Steps between C-alpha positions, in 0.01 A plus 500: 500500500771749602717404206206588271444829690860590455486426127187713472661792689821481298316495176241774570655742747847496346409474121820687433711479216849562414655532181842660537505878534506675166811698436329693210394821689386697211225757459315286251128457571438155622200554733180308512292812458500775226747783516341843587581804301450719802794396700886448457649185640863408556695215663658581826724320760546557872621303787326386823646506847651156440690607193266323254450700179145529408369579152186709435313692239449866589185655348475883481204690361591687173286795607596614855556820690825639604422415863639175646244220469374238733638156431376135538699182516328188372580125540322167466340264472711236661703317236417759232706757327485874441388437138172349633246650745738744692598663174134542393430666840814716474423622145142567578582706805769690303222585252322649801791733586731303727855390453497126547747218532420131424782283619595140500556367863839351602589161355246536230443651149789730396586576856808356661568265785622133506373237501210575269129442593520558873255693717573681830252684712768727615680564176178533299377749756827681475455522120213749548715712724777486239256624238417791735872572533525526127187704446587735788817596311351569156506864406137510391365319807384670825647267763227582742238376260571125437264216508518127406264248341541134588313231299426144618792380725664841470194648636603325825860604468385845414289529818798376696714763342255769599520385857889557505554786247335824611611660164210300331217740535229298345464128416271303278477134509321315227372148526734443782664174617671463831764263371628416843154407631410293205834321491500413868127426527378402164189649343226605744751396783424130442848373589561401860817491696579138416455559121719812534778294676491237224528771234798639684665166520452448128638843414802461731579150355492673154757750631739225572448348149538847343837550664615152403393554136610860479172581338149617622208264446201674345152520642204410289354783298186558301407210272591535140153375419181489695312178567184677605509355845707789653345737755353811329773730626765285337308525170492880556869516563559284188276732287734789581853356527488225241315664219579808285299713735780516765778249398846647526826300451667634811198446735537217741136424487497491120816327425679344793513389856598628838768312690328245724669631816391855416212463738695435808542856599135576427397231750711643776488868468138634508449846353234754607585474865514876535246604230280648777776761542468644142412864542482590127203430277429149368248392237448130466322362190372161436251310279174376634547157345880469572602184688753722678257763621536396862871609504389867443195484719703359796791742446270797482343417846836554648562852358428805703394857412238674278742506199457124429248357265408153357339492160338183375456497122169350391528177296881510478715183555862502611658553155237746363689761705824423313388644167127517450449871441128465551563375860809683622380821672773731373291817559470397863879437517566831334278688747654324796859591410398866403340521844787360707795611287420863538 
């Protein structure tokens, strides 16, 4: 039973993928969404506090005032790249007058870090603060007007960043996952202590094998073909990551696998412990029909202050908020940032 449970967790929670990092860091358009004629975009690089070089796309409105602008850093979903949902959000918000930065987190996409395809609750939280470092030092950015958008698993890391980084004046989470909670407890907290211990035994056994082999075993990813028996949310993920709608060759979820042992830190280091101490504004957005809705609802209950809001989007599932322009409430997001990045 527990072996099957572990397999399910490895396959669904960590559908990560990892082709080797592309070294072709050009300004060629390779996004999963159409290019806007209202913004300029350029590739940028910056380092986080651990010395890992991150790569991002900086979007700037073509029509802008001479005053310094508010800026927004965007990342996610977990296992995705900046050419997918985060880039769409960044470009759209740049059209609305913000300077935006969509970036690849450490160990994934075009960003640095070895080995590849590793996740870390600490480093992925730090990646947001590194993006704030970068934006704060751009000549066209007002460093007192910086916000972030975290999508899916990076909604959780983004909320965690807002709890530690007071420079983040406004935070939007979209279709949020708490990756530490779901990895340690399973979906809907169905995993008990015994199952979690067996999961840890299996992962630590794999560490020994990885060291002996000098390589990293890969976790299961999304299936290459659907059988029709998968849970609906897996079908939804497949419909985004494995089809022309959202496929990208550098995306773990589209074209690779996380390292099996990548989940160890997520089990042992819960995020959001201090989310109740976030003073600045937070808007949490989730789909009414999303399997993950409970992550946002539970996280929202812990937030304090009258500058916090939870928005449930009627009829939307988890991946609708990746790219469905009829479901993503961009006007609401725009008004939120214009209110709190004054």
